[in-house]
N, CA, C, O and the ligand as a Tripos MOL2 file, in Angstrom:
@<TRIPOS>MOLECULE
protein
  297   295    75     0     0
PROTEIN
NO_CHARGES

@<TRIPOS>ATOM
      1 N         101.9340  -63.3390  124.8740 N.3       1 MET1
      2 CA        102.9030  -63.2470  123.7790 C.3       1 MET1
      3 C         102.9160  -61.8400  123.2270 C.2       1 MET1
      4 O         101.8700  -61.2450  122.9680 O.2       1 MET1
      5 N         104.1090  -61.3230  123.0520 N.am      2 GLN2
      6 CA        104.2510  -59.9570  122.5770 C.3       2 GLN2
      7 C         104.2580  -59.9150  121.0580 C.2       2 GLN2
      8 O         104.9450  -60.6950  120.3970 O.2       2 GLN2
      9 N         103.4890  -58.9980  120.5300 N.am      3 LEU3
     10 CA        103.4730  -58.8220  119.0890 C.3       3 LEU3
     11 C         104.6000  -57.8810  118.6870 C.2       3 LEU3
     12 O         104.7170  -56.7640  119.1920 O.2       3 LEU3
     13 N         105.4100  -58.3560  117.7790 N.am      4 LYS4
     14 CA        106.5060  -57.5220  117.3130 C.3       4 LYS4
     15 C         106.0790  -56.8260  116.0300 C.2       4 LYS4
     16 O         105.8110  -57.4710  115.0170 O.2       4 LYS4
     17 N         106.0220  -55.5280  116.0860 N.am      5 SER5
     18 CA        105.6890  -54.8070  114.8760 C.3       5 SER5
     19 C         106.9290  -54.1060  114.3480 C.2       5 SER5
     20 O         107.6670  -53.4560  115.0880 O.2       5 SER5
     21 N         107.1300  -54.2540  113.0760 N.am      6 TYR6
     22 CA        108.3090  -53.6560  112.4530 C.3       6 TYR6
     23 C         107.9350  -53.2300  111.0480 C.2       6 TYR6
     24 O         106.9490  -53.7020  110.4830 O.2       6 TYR6
     25 N         108.7220  -52.3450  110.5000 N.am      7 GLY7
     26 CA        108.4370  -51.8660  109.1570 C.3       7 GLY7
     27 C         109.7100  -51.4830  108.4390 C.2       7 GLY7
     28 O         110.8100  -51.5560  108.9860 O.2       7 GLY7
     29 N         109.5290  -51.0750  107.2050 N.am      8 LEU8
     30 CA        110.6550  -50.7050  106.3700 C.3       8 LEU8
     31 C         111.4660  -49.5910  107.0350 C.2       8 LEU8
     32 O         110.9120  -48.6270  107.5630 O.2       8 LEU8
     33 N         112.7820  -49.7470  106.9960 N.am      9 HIS9
     34 CA        113.7630  -48.7720  107.5080 C.3       9 HIS9
     35 C         113.8360  -48.6860  109.0280 C.2       9 HIS9
     36 O         114.5360  -47.8350  109.5770 O.2       9 HIS9
     37 N         113.1130  -49.5700  109.7020 N.am     10 ASP10
     38 CA        113.2920  -49.6400  111.1460 C.3      10 ASP10
     39 C         114.6660  -50.2340  111.4580 C.2      10 ASP10
     40 O         115.2210  -51.0010  110.6720 O.2      10 ASP10
     41 N         115.1990  -49.8610  112.6210 N.am     11 ILE11
     42 CA        116.4490  -50.4440  113.0880 C.3      11 ILE11
     43 C         116.1050  -51.4770  114.1540 C.2      11 ILE11
     44 O         115.4490  -51.1650  115.1480 O.2      11 ILE11
     45 N         116.5550  -52.7080  113.9360 N.am     12 VAL12
     46 CA        116.1980  -53.7860  114.8500 C.3      12 VAL12
     47 C         117.4420  -54.4320  115.4470 C.2      12 VAL12
     48 O         118.5400  -54.3630  114.8940 O.2      12 VAL12
     49 N         117.2240  -55.0620  116.5950 N.am     13 GLU13
     50 CA        118.2750  -55.8260  117.2500 C.3      13 GLU13
     51 C         117.9190  -57.2990  117.1170 C.2      13 GLU13
     52 O         116.7710  -57.6910  117.3260 O.2      13 GLU13
     53 N         118.9200  -58.1180  116.7650 N.am     14 MET14
     54 CA        118.6820  -59.5440  116.6090 C.3      14 MET14
     55 C         119.1690  -60.2740  117.8570 C.2      14 MET14
     56 O         119.8570  -59.7040  118.7040 O.2      14 MET14
     57 N         118.7930  -61.5610  117.9490 N.am     15 LYS15
     58 CA        119.2350  -62.3270  119.1170 C.3      15 LYS15
     59 C         120.7450  -62.5330  119.0970 C.2      15 LYS15
     60 O         121.3810  -62.6330  120.1470 O.2      15 LYS15
     61 N         121.3060  -62.5950  117.9050 N.am     16 LYS16
     62 CA        122.7620  -62.7220  117.7950 C.3      16 LYS16
     63 C         123.3140  -61.5180  117.0420 C.2      16 LYS16
     64 O         122.7720  -61.1410  116.0040 O.2      16 LYS16
     65 N         124.3840  -60.9100  117.5480 N.am     17 PRO17
     66 CA        124.9860  -59.7970  116.8090 C.3      17 PRO17
     67 C         125.6840  -60.2820  115.5470 C.2      17 PRO17
     68 O         125.9720  -61.4710  115.4040 O.2      17 PRO17
     69 N         125.9500  -59.3700  114.6460 N.am     18 HIS18
     70 CA        126.6880  -59.7180  113.4520 C.3      18 HIS18
     71 C         128.1360  -60.0370  113.8150 C.2      18 HIS18
     72 O         128.5840  -59.7330  114.9210 O.2      18 HIS18
     73 N         128.8500  -60.6400  112.9010 N.am     19 ALA19
     74 CA        130.2520  -61.0080  113.1310 C.3      19 ALA19
     75 C         131.1080  -59.7940  113.4640 C.2      19 ALA19
     76 O         132.1430  -59.9290  114.1170 O.2      19 ALA19
     77 N         130.6930  -58.6150  113.0260 N.am     20 CYS20
     78 CA        131.4500  -57.3960  113.3310 C.3      20 CYS20
     79 C         131.0830  -56.8370  114.7010 C.2      20 CYS20
     80 O         131.4900  -55.7240  115.0360 O.2      20 CYS20
     81 N         130.3380  -57.5710  115.4810 N.am     21 GLN21
     82 CA        129.9660  -57.2340  116.8640 C.3      21 GLN21
     83 C         128.8740  -56.1670  116.9650 C.2      21 GLN21
     84 O         128.5210  -55.7290  118.0600 O.2      21 GLN21
     85 N         128.3520  -55.7590  115.8240 N.am     22 THR22
     86 CA        127.2730  -54.7730  115.8470 C.3      22 THR22
     87 C         125.9400  -55.5060  115.8680 C.2      22 THR22
     88 O         125.7500  -56.4960  115.1620 O.2      22 THR22
     89 N         125.0260  -55.0100  116.6830 N.am     23 ASN23
     90 CA        123.6990  -55.6200  116.7060 C.3      23 ASN23
     91 C         122.6380  -54.5780  116.3850 C.2      23 ASN23
     92 O         121.6660  -54.3950  117.1180 O.2      23 ASN23
     93 N         122.8580  -53.9120  115.2790 N.am     24 LYS24
     94 CA        121.8700  -52.9640  114.7710 C.3      24 LYS24
     95 C         121.7050  -53.2250  113.2920 C.2      24 LYS24
     96 O         122.6670  -53.1500  112.5280 O.2      24 LYS24
     97 N         120.4960  -53.5290  112.8900 N.am     25 TRP25
     98 CA        120.2200  -53.8760  111.5030 C.3      25 TRP25
     99 C         119.0790  -53.0130  110.9880 C.2      25 TRP25
    100 O         118.0850  -52.7880  111.6780 O.2      25 TRP25
    101 N         119.2430  -52.5400  109.7700 N.am     26 GLU26
    102 CA        118.1530  -51.7920  109.1530 C.3      26 GLU26
    103 C         117.3760  -52.7050  108.2200 C.2      26 GLU26
    104 O         117.9600  -53.4530  107.4360 O.2      26 GLU26
    105 N         116.0560  -52.6380  108.3120 N.am     27 ILE27
    106 CA        115.2050  -53.3960  107.3930 C.3      27 ILE27
    107 C         115.1550  -52.6270  106.0820 C.2      27 ILE27
    108 O         114.6070  -51.5260  106.0220 O.2      27 ILE27
    109 N         115.7190  -53.1970  105.0480 N.am     28 ILE28
    110 CA        115.7360  -52.4680  103.7820 C.3      28 ILE28
    111 C         114.7930  -53.0710  102.7450 C.2      28 ILE28
    112 O         114.5850  -52.4890  101.6810 O.2      28 ILE28
    113 N         114.2190  -54.2430  103.0540 N.am     29 ARG29
    114 CA        113.1860  -54.7830  102.1810 C.3      29 ARG29
    115 C         112.2280  -55.6350  102.9840 C.2      29 ARG29
    116 O         112.6360  -56.4500  103.8120 O.2      29 ARG29
    117 N         110.9500  -55.4340  102.7270 N.am     30 MET30
    118 CA        109.9270  -56.2400  103.3760 C.3      30 MET30
    119 C         109.2000  -57.0270  102.3020 C.2      30 MET30
    120 O         108.8890  -56.5040  101.2320 O.2      30 MET30
    121 N         108.9340  -58.2800  102.5970 N.am     31 GLY31
    122 CA        108.1950  -59.0910  101.6350 C.3      31 GLY31
    123 C         108.0790  -60.4900  102.2080 C.2      31 GLY31
    124 O         108.0060  -60.6590  103.4250 O.2      31 GLY31
    125 N         108.0630  -61.4940  101.3450 N.am     32 MET32
    126 CA        108.1180  -62.8660  101.8200 C.3      32 MET32
    127 C         109.4250  -63.0710  102.5710 C.2      32 MET32
    128 O         109.4920  -63.8170  103.5480 O.2      32 MET32
    129 N         110.4620  -62.3900  102.0900 N.am     33 ASP33
    130 CA        111.7550  -62.4000  102.7520 C.3      33 ASP33
    131 C         112.0530  -61.0060  103.2730 C.2      33 ASP33
    132 O         111.5990  -60.0010  102.7250 O.2      33 ASP33
    133 N         112.8130  -60.9770  104.3240 N.am     34 ILE34
    134 CA        113.2200  -59.7090  104.9190 C.3      34 ILE34
    135 C         114.6990  -59.4910  104.6070 C.2      34 ILE34
    136 O         115.5230  -60.3750  104.8410 O.2      34 ILE34
    137 N         115.0290  -58.3220  104.0820 N.am     35 ARG35
    138 CA        116.4280  -58.0260  103.8330 C.3      35 ARG35
    139 C         116.9090  -57.0170  104.8700 C.2      35 ARG35
    140 O         116.2890  -55.9790  105.1030 O.2      35 ARG35
    141 N         118.0380  -57.3660  105.4800 N.am     36 LEU36
    142 CA        118.5940  -56.5340  106.5420 C.3      36 LEU36
    143 C         119.9770  -56.0490  106.1530 C.2      36 LEU36
    144 O         120.7230  -56.7390  105.4580 O.2      36 LEU36
    145 N         120.3040  -54.8550  106.6110 N.am     37 LYS37
    146 CA        121.6410  -54.3240  106.3990 C.3      37 LYS37
    147 C         122.2700  -54.0300  107.7480 C.2      37 LYS37
    148 O         121.6700  -53.3610  108.5900 O.2      37 LYS37
    149 N         123.4790  -54.5320  107.9500 N.am     38 CYS38
    150 CA        124.2150  -54.2460  109.1760 C.3      38 CYS38
    151 C         124.5850  -52.7660  109.1810 C.2      38 CYS38
    152 O         125.1580  -52.2420  108.2260 O.2      38 CYS38
    153 N         124.2390  -52.1070  110.2920 N.am     39 GLU39
    154 CA        124.4590  -50.6600  110.3740 C.3      39 GLU39
    155 C         125.9440  -50.3040  110.4170 C.2      39 GLU39
    156 O         126.3260  -49.1850  110.0740 O.2      39 GLU39
    157 N         126.7630  -51.2330  110.8290 N.am     40 HIS40
    158 CA        128.1810  -50.9250  110.9750 C.3      40 HIS40
    159 C         128.9650  -51.1790  109.6890 C.2      40 HIS40
    160 O         129.6640  -50.2920  109.1990 O.2      40 HIS40
    161 N         128.8480  -52.3950  109.1420 N.am     41 CYS41
    162 CA        129.7110  -52.7570  108.0140 C.3      41 CYS41
    163 C         128.9390  -52.8270  106.6930 C.2      41 CYS41
    164 O         129.5430  -53.0170  105.6370 O.2      41 CYS41
    165 N         127.6200  -52.6760  106.7420 N.am     42 GLY42
    166 CA        126.8520  -52.6750  105.5050 C.3      42 GLY42
    167 C         126.5700  -54.0480  104.9330 C.2      42 GLY42
    168 O         126.0640  -54.1660  103.8180 O.2      42 GLY42
    169 N         126.8920  -55.0860  105.6870 N.am     43 HIS43
    170 CA        126.6470  -56.4540  105.2480 C.3      43 HIS43
    171 C         125.1440  -56.6960  105.0710 C.2      43 HIS43
    172 O         124.3430  -56.2730  105.9040 O.2      43 HIS43
    173 N         124.7670  -57.3740  103.9890 N.am     44 LEU44
    174 CA        123.3540  -57.6300  103.7090 C.3      44 LEU44
    175 C         122.9850  -59.0710  104.0240 C.2      44 LEU44
    176 O         123.7380  -60.0000  103.7320 O.2      44 LEU44
    177 N         121.8240  -59.2370  104.6170 N.am     45 VAL45
    178 CA        121.3160  -60.5630  104.9580 C.3      45 VAL45
    179 C         119.8940  -60.6770  104.4450 C.2      45 VAL45
    180 O         119.1110  -59.7330  104.5450 O.2      45 VAL45
    181 N         119.5630  -61.8390  103.8950 N.am     46 LEU46
    182 CA        118.2000  -62.0880  103.4420 C.3      46 LEU46
    183 C         117.6830  -63.3130  104.1670 C.2      46 LEU46
    184 O         118.3310  -64.3600  104.1540 O.2      46 LEU46
    185 N         116.5320  -63.2000  104.7950 N.am     47 MET47
    186 CA        115.9740  -64.3590  105.4890 C.3      47 MET47
    187 C         114.4570  -64.3660  105.3600 C.2      47 MET47
    188 O         113.8240  -63.3170  105.2390 O.2      47 MET47
    189 N         113.8790  -65.5820  105.3880 N.am     48 PRO48
    190 CA        112.4100  -65.6610  105.3330 C.3      48 PRO48
    191 C         111.8040  -64.9370  106.5200 C.2      48 PRO48
    192 O         112.4010  -64.8730  107.5940 O.2      48 PRO48
    193 N         110.6150  -64.3930  106.3170 N.am     49 ARG49
    194 CA        109.9590  -63.6060  107.3580 C.3      49 ARG49
    195 C         109.7870  -64.3990  108.6520 C.2      49 ARG49
    196 O         109.9450  -63.8480  109.7410 O.2      49 ARG49
    197 N         109.4670  -65.6820  108.5390 N.am     50 ARG50
    198 CA        109.2560  -66.4540  109.7680 C.3      50 ARG50
    199 C         110.5630  -66.6380  110.5410 C.2      50 ARG50
    200 O         110.5520  -66.6930  111.7710 O.2      50 ARG50
    201 N         111.6900  -66.7320  109.8260 N.am     51 ASP51
    202 CA        112.9850  -66.7880  110.5080 C.3      51 ASP51
    203 C         113.2800  -65.4610  111.1850 C.2      51 ASP51
    204 O         113.7660  -65.4070  112.3150 O.2      51 ASP51
    205 N         112.9740  -64.3950  110.4630 N.am     52 PHE52
    206 CA        113.1970  -63.0680  111.0280 C.3      52 PHE52
    207 C         112.4050  -62.8900  112.3180 C.2      52 PHE52
    208 O         112.9280  -62.3820  113.3100 O.2      52 PHE52
    209 N         111.1430  -63.3100  112.2990 N.am     53 ASN53
    210 CA        110.3070  -63.1870  113.5010 C.3      53 ASN53
    211 C         110.9050  -63.9280  114.6860 C.2      53 ASN53
    212 O         110.7720  -63.5030  115.8340 O.2      53 ASN53
    213 N         111.5730  -65.0520  114.3880 N.am     54 LYS54
    214 CA        112.1810  -65.8380  115.4600 C.3      54 LYS54
    215 C         113.4710  -65.2030  115.9590 C.2      54 LYS54
    216 O         113.7760  -65.2310  117.1520 O.2      54 LYS54
    217 N         114.2180  -64.6320  115.0240 N.am     55 LYS55
    218 CA        115.5690  -64.1670  115.3670 C.3      55 LYS55
    219 C         115.6250  -62.7180  115.8230 C.2      55 LYS55
    220 O         116.6030  -62.2880  116.4340 O.2      55 LYS55
    221 N         114.5730  -61.9680  115.5230 N.am     56 MET56
    222 CA        114.5870  -60.5700  115.9070 C.3      56 MET56
    223 C         114.2980  -60.4380  117.4010 C.2      56 MET56
    224 O         113.3870  -61.0740  117.9300 O.2      56 MET56
    225 N         115.0920  -59.5980  118.0710 N.am     57 LYS57
    226 CA        114.9140  -59.4260  119.5080 C.3      57 LYS57
    227 C         113.9920  -58.2460  119.7950 C.2      57 LYS57
    228 O         113.0000  -58.3830  120.5100 O.2      57 LYS57
    229 N         114.3240  -57.0970  119.2370 N.am     58 LYS58
    230 CA        113.4570  -55.9460  119.4450 C.3      58 LYS58
    231 C         113.7150  -54.8710  118.4010 C.2      58 LYS58
    232 O         114.7460  -54.8490  117.7280 O.2      58 LYS58
    233 N         112.7470  -53.9920  118.2980 N.am     59 VAL59
    234 CA        112.8870  -52.8540  117.4070 C.3      59 VAL59
    235 C         113.5460  -51.7260  118.1910 C.2      59 VAL59
    236 O         113.0390  -51.3030  119.2300 O.2      59 VAL59
    237 N         114.6710  -51.2450  117.6920 N.am     60 LEU60
    238 CA        115.3900  -50.1710  118.3840 C.3      60 LEU60
    239 C         114.8780  -48.7970  117.9610 C.2      60 LEU60
    240 O         114.6600  -47.9190  118.7960 O.2      60 LEU60
    241 N         114.6900  -48.6230  116.6600 N.am     61 VAL61
    242 CA        114.2260  -47.3420  116.1390 C.3      61 VAL61
    243 C         113.0510  -47.5900  115.2160 C.2      61 VAL61
    244 O         113.1640  -48.2900  114.2100 O.2      61 VAL61
    245 N         111.9210  -47.0030  115.5770 N.am     62 LYS62
    246 CA        110.7230  -47.1310  114.7550 C.3      62 LYS62
    247 C         110.6620  -45.9100  113.8470 C.2      62 LYS62
    248 O         110.5050  -44.7810  114.3110 O.2      62 LYS62
    249 N         110.7900  -46.1550  112.5480 N.am     63 VAL63
    250 CA        110.8420  -45.0370  111.6150 C.3      63 VAL63
    251 C         109.4330  -44.5840  111.2290 C.2      63 VAL63
    252 O         109.1270  -43.3920  111.2540 O.2      63 VAL63
    253 N         108.5970  -45.5250  110.8800 N.am     64 ALA64
    254 CA        107.2460  -45.1850  110.4450 C.3      64 ALA64
    255 C         106.2470  -45.8370  111.3820 C.2      64 ALA64
    256 O         105.9280  -47.0140  111.2170 O.2      64 ALA64
    257 N         105.7490  -45.1010  112.3540 N.am     65 PRO65
    258 CA        104.8030  -45.6880  113.2950 C.3      65 PRO65
    259 C         103.5190  -46.1490  112.6230 C.2      65 PRO65
    260 O         102.9870  -45.4890  111.7310 O.2      65 PRO65
    261 N         103.0370  -47.3020  113.0750 N.am     66 ILE66
    262 CA        101.7970  -47.8340  112.5130 C.3      66 ILE66
    263 C         100.6120  -47.0310  113.0320 C.2      66 ILE66
    264 O          99.6740  -46.7190  112.3000 O.2      66 ILE66
    265 N         100.6890  -46.7070  114.3250 N.am     67 HIS67
    266 CA         99.6050  -45.9360  114.9250 C.3      67 HIS67
    267 C          99.9850  -44.4650  114.9920 C.2      67 HIS67
    268 O         100.9210  -44.0910  115.6980 O.2      67 HIS67
    269 N          99.2880  -43.6690  114.2860 N.am     68 GLN68
    270 CA         99.4970  -42.2350  114.3650 C.3      68 GLN68
    271 C          98.3010  -41.6310  115.0810 C.2      68 GLN68
    272 O          97.2980  -41.2690  114.4650 O.2      68 GLN68
    273 N          98.4330  -41.5330  116.3930 N.am     69 GLU69
    274 CA         97.2900  -41.1020  117.1750 C.3      69 GLU69
    275 C          97.1140  -39.5980  117.1610 C.2      69 GLU69
    276 O          96.0000  -39.0860  117.0540 O.2      69 GLU69
    277 N          98.2180  -38.9060  117.2690 N.am     70 ASN70
    278 CA         98.1380  -37.4580  117.3270 C.3      70 ASN70
    279 C          99.0170  -36.8200  116.2590 C.2      70 ASN70
    280 O         100.1430  -37.2560  116.0200 O.2      70 ASN70
    281 N          98.5030  -35.8210  115.6480 N.am     71 GLU71
    282 CA         99.3450  -35.0400  114.7700 C.3      71 GLU71
    283 C          99.9510  -33.9120  115.5790 C.2      71 GLU71
    284 O          99.2940  -33.2950  116.4180 O.2      71 GLU71
    285 N         101.2060  -33.6620  115.3080 N.am     72 GLU72
    286 CA        101.8630  -32.5980  116.0570 C.3      72 GLU72
    287 C         101.3490  -31.2460  115.6170 C.2      72 GLU72
    288 O         101.2800  -30.9460  114.4250 O.2      72 GLU72
    289 N         100.9900  -30.4360  116.5920 N.am     73 SER73
    290 CA        100.5590  -29.0990  116.2670 C.3      73 SER73
    291 C         101.3340  -28.0710  117.0930 C.2      73 SER73
    292 O         101.8590  -28.3920  118.1590 O.2      73 SER73
    293 N         101.4000  -26.8850  116.6150 N.am     74 GLU74
    294 CA        102.2350  -25.8780  117.3120 C.3      74 GLU74
    295 C         101.4020  -24.8980  118.1260 C.2      74 GLU74
    296 O         101.9530  -24.0000  118.7630 O.2      74 GLU74
    297 ZN        128.3720  -56.0060  110.4350 Zn       75 ZN75
@<TRIPOS>BOND
     1     1     2 1
     2     2     3 1
     3     3     4 2
     4     3     5 am
     5     5     6 1
     6     6     7 1
     7     7     8 2
     8     7     9 am
     9     9    10 1
    10    10    11 1
    11    11    12 2
    12    11    13 am
    13    13    14 1
    14    14    15 1
    15    15    16 2
    16    15    17 am
    17    17    18 1
    18    18    19 1
    19    19    20 2
    20    19    21 am
    21    21    22 1
    22    22    23 1
    23    23    24 2
    24    23    25 am
    25    25    26 1
    26    26    27 1
    27    27    28 2
    28    27    29 am
    29    29    30 1
    30    30    31 1
    31    31    32 2
    32    31    33 am
    33    33    34 1
    34    34    35 1
    35    35    36 2
    36    35    37 am
    37    37    38 1
    38    38    39 1
    39    39    40 2
    40    39    41 am
    41    41    42 1
    42    42    43 1
    43    43    44 2
    44    43    45 am
    45    45    46 1
    46    46    47 1
    47    47    48 2
    48    47    49 am
    49    49    50 1
    50    50    51 1
    51    51    52 2
    52    51    53 am
    53    53    54 1
    54    54    55 1
    55    55    56 2
    56    55    57 am
    57    57    58 1
    58    58    59 1
    59    59    60 2
    60    59    61 am
    61    61    62 1
    62    62    63 1
    63    63    64 2
    64    63    65 am
    65    65    66 1
    66    66    67 1
    67    67    68 2
    68    67    69 am
    69    69    70 1
    70    70    71 1
    71    71    72 2
    72    71    73 am
    73    73    74 1
    74    74    75 1
    75    75    76 2
    76    75    77 am
    77    77    78 1
    78    78    79 1
    79    79    80 2
    80    79    81 am
    81    81    82 1
    82    82    83 1
    83    83    84 2
    84    83    85 am
    85    85    86 1
    86    86    87 1
    87    87    88 2
    88    87    89 am
    89    89    90 1
    90    90    91 1
    91    91    92 2
    92    91    93 am
    93    93    94 1
    94    94    95 1
    95    95    96 2
    96    95    97 am
    97    97    98 1
    98    98    99 1
    99    99   100 2
   100    99   101 am
   101   101   102 1
   102   102   103 1
   103   103   104 2
   104   103   105 am
   105   105   106 1
   106   106   107 1
   107   107   108 2
   108   107   109 am
   109   109   110 1
   110   110   111 1
   111   111   112 2
   112   111   113 am
   113   113   114 1
   114   114   115 1
   115   115   116 2
   116   115   117 am
   117   117   118 1
   118   118   119 1
   119   119   120 2
   120   119   121 am
   121   121   122 1
   122   122   123 1
   123   123   124 2
   124   123   125 am
   125   125   126 1
   126   126   127 1
   127   127   128 2
   128   127   129 am
   129   129   130 1
   130   130   131 1
   131   131   132 2
   132   131   133 am
   133   133   134 1
   134   134   135 1
   135   135   136 2
   136   135   137 am
   137   137   138 1
   138   138   139 1
   139   139   140 2
   140   139   141 am
   141   141   142 1
   142   142   143 1
   143   143   144 2
   144   143   145 am
   145   145   146 1
   146   146   147 1
   147   147   148 2
   148   147   149 am
   149   149   150 1
   150   150   151 1
   151   151   152 2
   152   151   153 am
   153   153   154 1
   154   154   155 1
   155   155   156 2
   156   155   157 am
   157   157   158 1
   158   158   159 1
   159   159   160 2
   160   159   161 am
   161   161   162 1
   162   162   163 1
   163   163   164 2
   164   163   165 am
   165   165   166 1
   166   166   167 1
   167   167   168 2
   168   167   169 am
   169   169   170 1
   170   170   171 1
   171   171   172 2
   172   171   173 am
   173   173   174 1
   174   174   175 1
   175   175   176 2
   176   175   177 am
   177   177   178 1
   178   178   179 1
   179   179   180 2
   180   179   181 am
   181   181   182 1
   182   182   183 1
   183   183   184 2
   184   183   185 am
   185   185   186 1
   186   186   187 1
   187   187   188 2
   188   187   189 am
   189   189   190 1
   190   190   191 1
   191   191   192 2
   192   191   193 am
   193   193   194 1
   194   194   195 1
   195   195   196 2
   196   195   197 am
   197   197   198 1
   198   198   199 1
   199   199   200 2
   200   199   201 am
   201   201   202 1
   202   202   203 1
   203   203   204 2
   204   203   205 am
   205   205   206 1
   206   206   207 1
   207   207   208 2
   208   207   209 am
   209   209   210 1
   210   210   211 1
   211   211   212 2
   212   211   213 am
   213   213   214 1
   214   214   215 1
   215   215   216 2
   216   215   217 am
   217   217   218 1
   218   218   219 1
   219   219   220 2
   220   219   221 am
   221   221   222 1
   222   222   223 1
   223   223   224 2
   224   223   225 am
   225   225   226 1
   226   226   227 1
   227   227   228 2
   228   227   229 am
   229   229   230 1
   230   230   231 1
   231   231   232 2
   232   231   233 am
   233   233   234 1
   234   234   235 1
   235   235   236 2
   236   235   237 am
   237   237   238 1
   238   238   239 1
   239   239   240 2
   240   239   241 am
   241   241   242 1
   242   242   243 1
   243   243   244 2
   244   243   245 am
   245   245   246 1
   246   246   247 1
   247   247   248 2
   248   247   249 am
   249   249   250 1
   250   250   251 1
   251   251   252 2
   252   251   253 am
   253   253   254 1
   254   254   255 1
   255   255   256 2
   256   255   257 am
   257   257   258 1
   258   258   259 1
   259   259   260 2
   260   259   261 am
   261   261   262 1
   262   262   263 1
   263   263   264 2
   264   263   265 am
   265   265   266 1
   266   266   267 1
   267   267   268 2
   268   267   269 am
   269   269   270 1
   270   270   271 1
   271   271   272 2
   272   271   273 am
   273   273   274 1
   274   274   275 1
   275   275   276 2
   276   275   277 am
   277   277   278 1
   278   278   279 1
   279   279   280 2
   280   279   281 am
   281   281   282 1
   282   282   283 1
   283   283   284 2
   284   283   285 am
   285   285   286 1
   286   286   287 1
   287   287   288 2
   288   287   289 am
   289   289   290 1
   290   290   291 1
   291   291   292 2
   292   291   293 am
   293   293   294 1
   294   294   295 1
   295   295   296 2
@<TRIPOS>SUBSTRUCTURE
     1 MET1         2 RESIDUE 1 A MET
     2 GLN2         6 RESIDUE 1 A GLN
     3 LEU3        10 RESIDUE 1 A LEU
     4 LYS4        14 RESIDUE 1 A LYS
     5 SER5        18 RESIDUE 1 A SER
     6 TYR6        22 RESIDUE 1 A TYR
     7 GLY7        26 RESIDUE 1 A GLY
     8 LEU8        30 RESIDUE 1 A LEU
     9 HIS9        34 RESIDUE 1 A HIS
    10 ASP10       38 RESIDUE 1 A ASP
    11 ILE11       42 RESIDUE 1 A ILE
    12 VAL12       46 RESIDUE 1 A VAL
    13 GLU13       50 RESIDUE 1 A GLU
    14 MET14       54 RESIDUE 1 A MET
    15 LYS15       58 RESIDUE 1 A LYS
    16 LYS16       62 RESIDUE 1 A LYS
    17 PRO17       66 RESIDUE 1 A PRO
    18 HIS18       70 RESIDUE 1 A HIS
    19 ALA19       74 RESIDUE 1 A ALA
    20 CYS20       78 RESIDUE 1 A CYS
    21 GLN21       82 RESIDUE 1 A GLN
    22 THR22       86 RESIDUE 1 A THR
    23 ASN23       90 RESIDUE 1 A ASN
    24 LYS24       94 RESIDUE 1 A LYS
    25 TRP25       98 RESIDUE 1 A TRP
    26 GLU26      102 RESIDUE 1 A GLU
    27 ILE27      106 RESIDUE 1 A ILE
    28 ILE28      110 RESIDUE 1 A ILE
    29 ARG29      114 RESIDUE 1 A ARG
    30 MET30      118 RESIDUE 1 A MET
    31 GLY31      122 RESIDUE 1 A GLY
    32 MET32      126 RESIDUE 1 A MET
    33 ASP33      130 RESIDUE 1 A ASP
    34 ILE34      134 RESIDUE 1 A ILE
    35 ARG35      138 RESIDUE 1 A ARG
    36 LEU36      142 RESIDUE 1 A LEU
    37 LYS37      146 RESIDUE 1 A LYS
    38 CYS38      150 RESIDUE 1 A CYS
    39 GLU39      154 RESIDUE 1 A GLU
    40 HIS40      158 RESIDUE 1 A HIS
    41 CYS41      162 RESIDUE 1 A CYS
    42 GLY42      166 RESIDUE 1 A GLY
    43 HIS43      170 RESIDUE 1 A HIS
    44 LEU44      174 RESIDUE 1 A LEU
    45 VAL45      178 RESIDUE 1 A VAL
    46 LEU46      182 RESIDUE 1 A LEU
    47 MET47      186 RESIDUE 1 A MET
    48 PRO48      190 RESIDUE 1 A PRO
    49 ARG49      194 RESIDUE 1 A ARG
    50 ARG50      198 RESIDUE 1 A ARG
    51 ASP51      202 RESIDUE 1 A ASP
    52 PHE52      206 RESIDUE 1 A PHE
    53 ASN53      210 RESIDUE 1 A ASN
    54 LYS54      214 RESIDUE 1 A LYS
    55 LYS55      218 RESIDUE 1 A LYS
    56 MET56      222 RESIDUE 1 A MET
    57 LYS57      226 RESIDUE 1 A LYS
    58 LYS58      230 RESIDUE 1 A LYS
    59 VAL59      234 RESIDUE 1 A VAL
    60 LEU60      238 RESIDUE 1 A LEU
    61 VAL61      242 RESIDUE 1 A VAL
    62 LYS62      246 RESIDUE 1 A LYS
    63 VAL63      250 RESIDUE 1 A VAL
    64 ALA64      254 RESIDUE 1 A ALA
    65 PRO65      258 RESIDUE 1 A PRO
    66 ILE66      262 RESIDUE 1 A ILE
    67 HIS67      266 RESIDUE 1 A HIS
    68 GLN68      270 RESIDUE 1 A GLN
    69 GLU69      274 RESIDUE 1 A GLU
    70 ASN70      278 RESIDUE 1 A ASN
    71 GLU71      282 RESIDUE 1 A GLU
    72 GLU72      286 RESIDUE 1 A GLU
    73 SER73      290 RESIDUE 1 A SER
    74 GLU74      294 RESIDUE 1 A GLU
    75 ZN75       297 GROUP 0 **** ****
């Protein structure tokens, strides 16, 4: 089983696209409920975290990596 890691401001793809045919959602709130914003039309969705875990397909853009192994140096 794959562990899905996601965080605030990540862009995720859901199993079903939004009615506007866009399947890119930004996580704008994390908590007991997850609030998502459609990247195309700005529509807001609120769902319990366990529903989100079921409906989320993958993380498209990871904004804040959990593992910071290397710091960039010049
Ligand atoms: Zn939309």
